[in-house]
N, C-alpha and C positions, 0 to 999 in steps of 0.2 A: 381544503379543496385543491389548492395549487399543486400540492404533492401528488395528488391523484392524477391530475392532468399531465404532469411531467412524467410520472411512471407510465401512464398510458401511452404517451408519445414515445418514450423509450421502448416500450414493448412493441409498439407498432413498427418502429425502426428495425428492431431485431427480427421480427416476423417478416417484415417487408424484404429484408436482405435475404432471408431464407427462401421466401416465396419467389424472388427474382433469380435465385440460383439456377443456372442453366448448365452446370457441369463444366464451366470454363476453368482451365487450369489457372491457379493463382487466386482463386476466390476464397480459399480457406482462411487466409490472413484477414481479409475484411470481415468475414463471418465471425472469427474469433474476436476481433476488435469490437464488433458490434455487441457480442455477448458480454464482453468485459465492460463496455460502456453501460450496458443495461444493468448488469448485476453488481458491478464494482470489482468483480473477479470472474473467473470462468468456473462455475460449479460443475460437478460431475453430470448433472442432468442436462446441462447445455452441451457438453461433449457428446453425450448419448444422442441428443436431438440432432446436432450437426452431423454426426455420423450417419444417422438414419436418413437425413435429407440428401447428403452428398454421396453416400456410399463409400466414404473414406473410413478406414477402420479406426476405432477408438484409440488403439495403440499408436497409429500414425499421427492422429490429432494430438495426442498427449506428447509425442515426440516433438512436434512443432511448437507446442506451448512451452515445453521445458527448454527448447533451444533458444527462443527469443526472450530476452530479459524484460521486455515490455509487458509480458503476460503474467498474470498471477493466478494461482490455484486456490488461494486463501483470501478471505476478505482482509482489507487493511484495518489496522487498529484505529481507534478513535483519535489517538495522537500518533501522527507519523513523524518519527524523528529522522531527520536527514543530517548525517554527520559529514562534515566537509573533509575531503581527502586531498584538497589542493596543496600546492607547494608551501604556501605560508602556514597553513594549518599543520601540514606534515612536519615541518621543521620546528613547530611550536608544540608538538606533543599530541597530535590528533589520534595517533595509534593508541596512546594511553587513555585518552578520552573515550574512544570507541570501545576499548576493552572494559573500561569502567561501566559503560552503559550496558554492555553485554552481561557483565557480572551482576549489576543491579537488577536487570530485568530477567536474567536467566535465558536469554535468547542470543542468537547470532544474527549477523547482517542478513536481511531478507526475510527474517522470521517475524511472527506476531506473537505476543504473549498469550497464554492460555485464556486469560480473562478478556481478551480482545481490546485491551486499552492501548497498547503500544505496538507499533511496527518500526523496526530499525532498518534504515537504508543508508548507504553512503552515496555521496555525490562528488563530482569532480571539483566543483568550486561553488561556493555560495555567493561570493563576491564581496565579502566583508573581511578582506585580508588584514586590515588594521586591527581587527578584533580577534585574531587567531589565538587559539583554536576555537572554532565556531560550530554550533549545531543550530538547526531550526526544528522547532516542534510546531507542526502545522504552519502557521504564518508568523510565529514569534521567533525572533533571532536571539540567541544567547551566546555571548562571546567572552573572551579572556577566561576560558574555563580551566578549572582544576578538577581532579578527581572528586574532591569534596564538594565543590560547587555543582558539578553535574549530578551527583547523587541527590543533593538537596533539591535541585530543579525537578528531577524526576519524581521524587517523593511528594513535592508540592502538587504536581499534576495528578498524581494518584490520589492525594488527599482531596483535591478539588473534585475529582470524578466521584469519590465516595460521598462527599457532601451533597453533590447534585442528586445522586441516587437516593440518599436519605431524605432530602427535601421533597423529592417526587413521591416517595413512598408515604411520607407523612401527610401529603395533601390528598392522597387517594382515598 
């Protein structure tokens, strides 16, 4: 029941922003932020809806979305990997770790795997410099990484996701 209430509140917030839109310049960014907060990303239908309400062309809206890195056109994966690119990590081999993750998952920074499990992003600093190189997967920090250890970590997350799916399917 709680999830329904939260979704309804988010939906009301998104609709409220659109309802309050009066054609003021600069309102597109708050509308896009509201859509992303509601959906977790900005789907095509939201772009179409915003274009209809504001009179701004879909191509102009798309241009704003792709200009600002805060906006996403795809949902985030179940596991969001944040690879540190700070100085300590950089000198400790962060580039090799990032390349290993890209190879293991078959994606590049900013992408999500086809199965929707992983999204890879880089961050300026995680704040665990003594553990460099470091990644975070959701709220879990993994440090002193090697290519072999990062592959093992990713495979364990994938295995955990498969086991959860299998246990849900067997209880249904």
